[in-house]
VOPAGU-2260 file (C-alpha; in pm, 1 decimal, decimal comma):
REM VOPAGU-2260
SITE   aa  ch    i         X         Y         Z
SITE  MET   A    0       0,0       0,0       0,0
SITE  GLY   A    1     149,2     331,2    -107,1
SITE  ALA   A    2     160,9     646,5     101,6
SITE  GLU   A    3    -126,4     816,4     -79,7
SITE  GLU   A    4    -344,1     506,2     -68,4
SITE  LEU   A    5    -276,0     475,9     304,3
SITE  ARG   A    6    -348,7     846,2     359,0
SITE  ALA   A    7    -682,2     804,0     179,0
SITE  ARG   A    8    -765,7     492,2     379,2
SITE  LEU   A    9    -677,8     661,8     707,7
SITE  SER   A   10    -886,0     968,4     615,1
SITE  ARG   A   11   -1193,7     744,2     600,4
SITE  MET   A   12   -1127,6     608,7     949,8
SITE  PRO   A   13   -1226,5     788,2    1268,6
SITE  THR   A   14    -960,6     899,5    1511,8
SITE  SER   A   15    -971,8     770,2    1866,8
SITE  THR   A   16    -866,9     898,5    2204,2
SITE  LEU   A   17    -517,8     762,5    2263,2
SITE  THR   A   18    -386,5     663,9    2603,7
SITE  SER   A   19     -49,0     795,6    2713,3
SITE  GLN   A   20      93,5     446,1    2651,2
SITE  GLN   A   21     -43,7     442,4    2295,4
SITE  ILE   A   22     110,3     784,5    2235,3
SITE  ASP   A   23     445,9     667,5    2372,3
SITE  ASP   A   24     422,0     357,7    2152,0
SITE  LEU   A   25     358,7     567,9    1840,6
SITE  LEU   A   26     652,2     795,3    1916,8
SITE  TRP   A   27     880,8     496,4    1979,1
SITE  THR   A   28     763,5     321,2    1662,6
SITE  ARG   A   29     826,8     633,5    1454,3
SITE  GLU   A   30    1189,9     640,4    1563,9
SITE  GLU   A   31    1229,1     262,7    1542,8
SITE  GLU   A   32    1117,6     266,7    1178,2
SITE  LYS   A   33    1362,7     551,7    1117,0
SITE  LEU   A   34    1631,4     336,2    1278,8
SITE  GLY   A   35    1569,1      61,7    1021,4
SITE  HIS   A   36    1589,4     310,5     737,2
SITE  ASP   A   37    1905,7     474,7     867,2
SITE  VAL   A   38    2084,3     145,3     941,8
SITE  TYR   A   39    2009,0      12,4     593,2
SITE  ALA   A   40    2114,9     337,7     427,5
SITE  ALA   A   41    2447,2     324,9     614,9
SITE  LEU   A   42    2498,6     -41,4     524,7
SITE  TYR   A   43    2416,1      29,1     161,2
SITE  ASP   A   44    2678,8     304,5     159,7
SITE  LYS   A   45    2931,5      54,1     294,2
SITE  TRP   A   46    2845,0    -257,7      89,0
SITE  GLN   A   47    2650,8    -128,0    -215,9
SITE  LEU   A   48    2420,2    -432,3    -197,9
SITE  PRO   A   49    2076,3    -350,7    -345,4
SITE  ILE   A   50    1882,8    -526,2     -66,5
SITE  PHE   A   51    1988,3    -249,0     171,5
SITE  ALA   A   52    1875,1      32,5     -58,8
SITE  ASN   A   53    1547,4    -143,2    -140,1
SITE  ILE   A   54    1456,8    -212,2     220,9
SITE  ALA   A   55    1571,7     136,0     330,3
SITE  SER   A   56    1318,7     273,9      83,3
SITE  ALA   A   57    1046,0      51,0     227,2
SITE  GLU   A   58    1138,3     158,8     580,6
SITE  GLN   A   59    1098,4     521,1     473,1
SITE  THR   A   60     744,3     435,1     365,5
SITE  HIS   A   61     676,0     284,9     709,8
SITE  THR   A   62     821,9     578,8     896,6
SITE  ASP   A   63     611,5     811,0     679,2
SITE  ALA   A   64     301,2     606,1     767,0
SITE  ILE   A   65     371,7     649,4    1137,5
SITE  ALA   A   66     427,0    1021,3    1071,3
SITE  GLN   A   67      78,0    1032,1     917,7
SITE  LEU   A   68     -60,4     895,1    1243,6
SITE  LEU   A   69     133,0    1152,5    1445,6
SITE  GLU   A   70     -14,7    1422,7    1223,3
SITE  ARG   A   71    -367,1    1280,8    1263,3
SITE  TYR   A   72    -333,6    1293,3    1640,4
SITE  ASN   A   73    -150,6    1629,4    1651,9
SITE  LEU   A   74     157,4    1476,2    1813,2
SITE  ASP   A   75     505,9    1621,1    1783,2
SITE  ASP   A   76     722,9    1408,1    1557,1
SITE  PRO   A   77    1045,8    1306,7    1734,7
SITE  ALA   A   78    1212,8    1225,9    1402,5
SITE  ASP   A   79    1117,0    1547,2    1223,8
SITE  GLY   A   80    1433,0    1723,0    1115,6
SITE  GLU   A   81    1660,8    1463,3    1274,6
SITE  PRO   A   82    1952,7    1374,7    1047,0
SITE  ALA   A   83    2027,6    1014,2     960,1
SITE  GLY   A   84    2172,1     821,8    1251,2
SITE  LEU   A   85    2047,9    1055,5    1525,4
SITE  PHE   A   86    1766,1     959,7    1762,2
SITE  THR   A   87    1599,7    1125,5    2060,3
SITE  LYS   A   88    1560,7     796,2    2247,4
SITE  PRO   A   89    1893,9     679,8    2398,5
SITE  ASP   A   90    1807,5     309,2    2356,4
SITE  LEU   A   91    1749,9     359,3    1985,2
SITE  GLN   A   92    2065,6     567,1    1949,0
SITE  LYS   A   93    2264,9     288,8    2113,8
SITE  ALA   A   94    2098,3      24,7    1893,9
SITE  TYR   A   95    2172,7     225,7    1578,7
SITE  ASP   A   96    2538,4     270,8    1671,7
SITE  GLU   A   97    2578,7     -99,0    1754,0
SITE  PHE   A   98    2397,5    -220,6    1441,9
SITE  VAL   A   99    2605,7      -2,9    1210,4
SITE  ALA   A  100    2930,8    -101,8    1383,6
SITE  GLN   A  101    2839,0    -470,3    1354,5
SITE  GLY   A  102    2724,2    -433,2     994,7
SITE  ASN   A  103    3048,3    -264,4     894,0
SITE  GLN   A  104    3248,3    -574,2     999,1
SITE  SER   A  105    3152,3    -787,3     697,5
SITE  LEU   A  106    2878,0    -834,0     441,1
SITE  VAL   A  107    2744,9   -1138,6     627,8
SITE  ALA   A  108    2740,7    -935,4     950,0
SITE  ALA   A  109    2550,4    -660,2     767,1
SITE  LEU   A  110    2287,7    -905,0     640,0
SITE  THR   A  111    2261,0   -1053,1     988,9
SITE  VAL   A  112    2203,5    -703,2    1126,2
SITE  GLY   A  113    1926,2    -659,9     868,7
SITE  ALA   A  114    1753,1    -977,0     983,9
SITE  THR   A  115    1795,5    -874,2    1347,4
SITE  VAL   A  116    1646,5    -527,7    1289,6
SITE  GLU   A  117    1342,4    -680,6    1119,6
SITE  GLU   A  118    1300,4    -938,3    1392,2
SITE  MET   A  119    1321,6    -661,6    1654,9
SITE  ASP   A  120    1055,3    -464,2    1464,2
SITE  ILE   A  121     823,4    -766,8    1457,3
SITE  PHE   A  122     867,2    -822,8    1830,4
SITE  ASP   A  123     821,0    -456,9    1921,7
SITE  LEU   A  124     512,7    -415,7    1702,3
SITE  GLN   A  125     360,9    -722,8    1867,8
SITE  GLN   A  126     427,7    -566,5    2209,2
SITE  ARG   A  127     257,1    -244,9    2097,0
SITE  ALA   A  128     -53,4    -414,3    1956,9
SITE  THR   A  129    -360,2    -194,4    1993,1
SITE  ASP   A  130    -731,9    -194,9    1925,7
SITE  VAL   A  131    -723,7     162,0    1790,4
SITE  PRO   A  132    -829,0      94,5    1427,6
SITE  ASP   A  133    -607,6     338,6    1236,9
SITE  VAL   A  134    -301,3     266,3    1449,7
SITE  ALA   A  135    -366,7    -108,8    1431,0
SITE  LEU   A  136    -384,7     -85,9    1050,8
SITE  VAL   A  137     -48,9      90,3    1021,4
SITE  TYR   A  138     113,4    -146,4    1271,4
SITE  ALA   A  139     -24,6    -449,6    1083,7
SITE  ILE   A  140     114,9    -323,8     753,3
SITE  ALA   A  141     453,6    -250,8     912,9
SITE  GLN   A  142     461,0    -593,7    1076,2
SITE  MET   A  143     376,6    -767,6     747,9
SITE  ALA   A  144     652,9    -573,8     573,9
SITE  SER   A  145     899,8    -664,2     849,5
SITE  ARG   A  146     816,7   -1032,7     806,8
SITE  ASN   A  147     881,6    -996,3     433,3
SITE  HIS   A  148    1209,8    -814,4     494,8
SITE  LEU   A  149    1317,0   -1082,2     743,0
SITE  ARG   A  150    1248,4   -1346,4     476,8
SITE  LEU   A  151    1460,0   -1154,1     224,5
SITE  PHE   A  152    1757,7   -1110,0     457,0
SITE  VAL   A  153    1745,0   -1474,5     567,5
SITE  THR   A  154    1725,6   -1589,1     203,9
SITE  ASP   A  155    2029,0   -1377,9     117,6
SITE  LEU   A  156    2217,9   -1523,1     415,1
SITE  ALA   A  157    2118,6   -1878,8     316,4
SITE  GLN   A  158    2254,8   -1818,8     -33,8
SITE  ARG   A  159    2584,8   -1747,2     140,1
SITE  ASP   A  160    2556,8   -2071,8     343,9
SITE  VAL   A  161    2478,0   -1883,1     664,7
SITE  THR   A  162    2198,9   -1990,8     898,6
SITE  TYR   A  163    2031,0   -1709,3    1088,7
SITE  THR   A  164    1924,3   -1769,9    1448,7
SITE  PRO   A  165    1648,5   -1547,4    1589,8
SITE  THR   A  166    1710,5   -1345,4    1903,9
SITE  TYR   A  167    1387,0   -1148,9    1957,2
SITE  ILE   A  168    1110,9   -1385,4    1847,8
SITE  SER   A  169    1072,5   -1754,4    1927,1
SITE  GLN   A  170    1223,2   -2019,2    1703,3
SITE  ASP   A  171     870,5   -2146,1    1628,7
SITE  GLU   A  172     747,5   -1803,9    1519,5
SITE  TYR   A  173    1062,9   -1752,3    1315,9
SITE  ASN   A  174    1018,6   -2091,5    1144,6
SITE  GLU   A  175     656,4   -2007,4    1065,4
SITE  ILE   A  176     756,4   -1675,4     908,8
SITE  ILE   A  177    1046,0   -1817,2     708,4
SITE  SER   A  178     845,5   -2112,6     577,7
SITE  SER   A  179     564,2   -1884,8     455,3
SITE  PRO   A  180     563,5   -1700,8     122,2
SITE  LEU   A  181     602,2   -1324,7      91,1
SITE  GLU   A  182     286,7   -1147,8     201,1
SITE  ARG   A  183      91,3    -883,9      14,2
SITE  TYR   A  184    -142,8    -630,0     162,5
SITE  PHE   A  185    -483,2    -609,6       1,3
SITE  ALA   A  186    -693,6    -307,3      91,7
SITE  GLY   A  187   -1039,4    -393,1     209,3
């Protein structure tokens, strides 16, 4: 689903009253999606492997979708105007720095970082699950995309005879994701 299609879909949905936890979750998710984009952009600069540029572009779409939600709810955007690689949340800044340092070690390490970032996104989006319809829609799309990105990174690693081991989600959930085909979102 493209940005304009999502904007149109969201415009037809009512807004809700968000709890402080739901607001915190949105703000965190906005920066976490930016983290994915910025890590992949840095790793593309280092390795020039198209998977990093392609998924960085997709992550930009996700971070823009979260920004649409922030706009809908009149929330200040923590990522607005922040240059690549800079985050307001110390945990995300630390994660970014560590992921880029690890990914700069080798191409296999970079692909492993990619899988880890996607797995972390899946886990965090599951933890932030909500019944707020517009937020739930954006989270569901982001989670589906993260599962697809995880599949792509793991496939690339497998082609290099490397087996990825999950660290954020269970082995069973990981196996279910990896054994399933790429997902497509169909607007309803």
